[in-house]
N, C-alpha and C positions, 0 to 999 in steps of 0.2 A: 741942652739939658745937662744938669750937673750929675756926675757919676755918684750914686748913693754910696758906693763902696768907700769913696774917699771921705765921706762924712762920718764914718764910724770911728770911735776912739781907737787909738793904737792898741789898747789892751785886748780888743776883740780880734785883732789881726795877728796876734802872737800865739803860737802853739806851745804849750808848756807840757813836758813829759812828767810822769809820776816820779816822785822822789823815792829814794830807797826805803824810807820809813813807810810811805804809803803802800809800796809794793809788799812790804812785810806784813802790814795790817791786812791787806787783801788776802794774802796767802793764809794768814792766821784765821780769818773769817771762814775761808773755804775749808780749811782743815777742821774747824769746829763743826761746820755743817755736815761734812763727810762723816765725822765721828758720830753725829746724831743720826744721820740717815742710814748708814750701813747696818747698825744693830736693829733699827726699825724694820728695814727690808728683810733682814735675816729672820726676825721674829715673825714677820708677815709670811714669809715662805714656810717657816716651820708650822705656823698655824694652818696654812693651806694643806700641808702634808698630813697634819693630824686629822683634818676634816676629810681628806681623801681616804685615809685609813679607816675612819668611822664608816664612810660610805661603802668601802669594800667589805667591811664586816657585815653590814646590813645586807649586801648582795649575797654573801655567804649564807646568811640566815634564810633568805628567800630560796636559794638553791637547795639548802637542806630541807626546807619545807616541801619543795617540789619533789625531792627524792622520797620523802616520807609518804607522800600521797601515792607514789608508785610502789611502795614497799610495806603496805599494811600499817602505816603509821610509824614504822621504825626509822630512826635516824641512821645515817651512814655508819656502818659498824664493821670491824674486823679488817683484814682476814685473821686467821689463826697466827699467833706469834711463832716465829721460827725458833729453833734451838738457841739457847743463850750463847753469845760470843762477845768479844771485846769491842766489836764495832757495831753491834746490833742495838739500835736505839728503840726497839719495840719489844721489850722482854715479856710483856704481859698482854694477852689478848684483851682488847677493849680498854686498855689503859689510856690516859691522856697522852697525846703524841703531837709532835710538830711535823711528823713525816707525811709525805705525799705518796711515797712508794717505799717498799722494803728493799733489802739488798738484792733479793731475787727479781726486783722490778714490779712486783705485785702492788697495785694501788692499795693504799691504806688511809683510813681517816678521811680527811677532806679530799684526798686524792681520788676517792670514789665518785666525787662529783664532776671530775674533769671531762670525762668522755661525752656526757650528755648534758649535764645541768650547768656547766661552766664552759662549754665548748667555745663560746665567743667572748668570754670574759675571764680567761685563765689568769690574767695578771693580778686579779683581786686576791689571789692566794699569797701575794707578796706586799707587805706594807711599804708604802713609798717613803717612809721615814726611818729606814734601817740605819743603824750606826756603823755597820760594816759594809764594805763594797759588795754588792750582789749583782749577779747576772741572772735575772729571772728567766730570760729566754733560754739560756743554756740549761738552767735547772729544769724547766718544763720539758725541754727536749730529752732530758735524761729519765723522766718519769716513764716507767715501763722497762727500764734497762738496769737501773741501780737505785741505791738508797738516796732519796732526795728529801730535803727539808723545805717547808714553807715558813711563813712568818708567824704563824699562830699555833698555840697549843689548842688542840681540839679534844673535847671531853665527850667520848662517844659511848659511854656505858656508865651504869650506876656502880662504880667501883667502890667496894667496901674493904677489899683486901688486895694487896699487891703481890701476894705470893700464894694465893689459894690454888687448889688443884683444878677448880672449874672456872671457866671464863665468867665474868660478871654478866648480868642480864642486859639485853639491849634496852635502849631508852626509847619509849614511845613519845612522839611529839606532843601528845595530849596528856601524858602522865610520865614525867621524867623520873619519878621516884625520889628517894631520900639520899642525902649524903651521909658521911660517916658520923656526923653530929646529930643525925635524925631530923635535920631540916630539909625542906624541899629544895631540890636542885633547880637553880635558876640560870647559872652562867654556863654557856656552851663553848665559848672560845675567847681567847685573849692573846695579846701580843706576847711573844717570847721575850723574857728578860733573863737570859741564860749566860752565866759566866763560866769560864773554863781556864785552868792554868795552861801555860804554853806547852807543857809536856804532853797534854792530851791531844795535841795536833797530830801526833804520830798515829792516833786512832781515828783521825778525821773528826775529832770533837773540838769544835772551836766556839768562841763566844758568839752569841746571836742575840743582840739587844736592839731596842728601838727607842725613838724619841729621846735620845741621850739619857735614857733611864729615868727621865723626869716624870713619866706617867705611863700607864697602860690603858689601852682601849679594850673594851670587852663587849662581847655579844651575849644577849640574854634570850631566854626562851620565848618571850613575846615579840622578838624581832628587833627590839631597840638596841642600840649600841651607845656606850657612854665612856667618858674618860675618867681615870682615877689617879690621883697624885701618887708618885712613887719616889719622892725626894728622900724619904727615909728608908728606901730599899725594901719595903714590905712586900713587893711583888717580884722581887729578884731572887733567883736561886743560883747555886754554884755547884758544879759537878765535882768540885774538890772533895765533897763528901761522897759517901758510897752511892751507887746507882739507885738502889732502892730508897735510900734516904732522900735522894734528889727527887725521885718520883713522889714520895710521900710529901715532900715540901710543896711540889707543884699542886698536888691535891688540896693541901691546906690553903693554898692561895685561892683556888677555885671555891673552896668552902667559905672563905672569907668574903668573896664576891657574891656568893649566894645570899649573904646576909645584907647586902647593900640595898 
């Protein structure tokens, strides 16, 4: 029987390596593919974090509604603001705040939901798309001990004045009241987009932004959450201005979202 291997043309018996030009072409193709895939994967991860943030806001809305059912319809409110100080982030009772607890450790704003209504889902108080490194576990452990910030501004009263002698009225979940423009209050919470100059770090005041400042996610009174473009900085504030001007700016942002 004739060996079939010997019948093959010699060209099939020779092994030829890749030339330098071929190797360079392969490397170039791989580089192009990587250049295409990495941004796509990054965008996909960013989109996933945005969706997770929206889901967390909706959970906060459910928890706030459950709280209201147990408190005669009142949304989480207070406590009374402590005396003014350079490091106190809560100068006006009932004002918009990103705090979960005061310097004394007393729960405030959305922090009032932690013990009962968010006991098993505490991490939703922290957006997964923060621009600064955050340790949510350490922050949650400090609630009840010191001043702690979450990822969201919470609007827990019908604020019409930032310096009035009396605290603003509580907001009832069925009737939130009017904002300073006389329009119905619709927006309850939103991502913080808060800038601060380096010198403010001495007072423990640091930037706290999310989604690369490209957008803000917001929670509304009917329980839905939605995203709003921030490429023009319309939802960003800067502590470089005075504290009360900063608070006023945050209220203006909420009022603009009321009109969405």
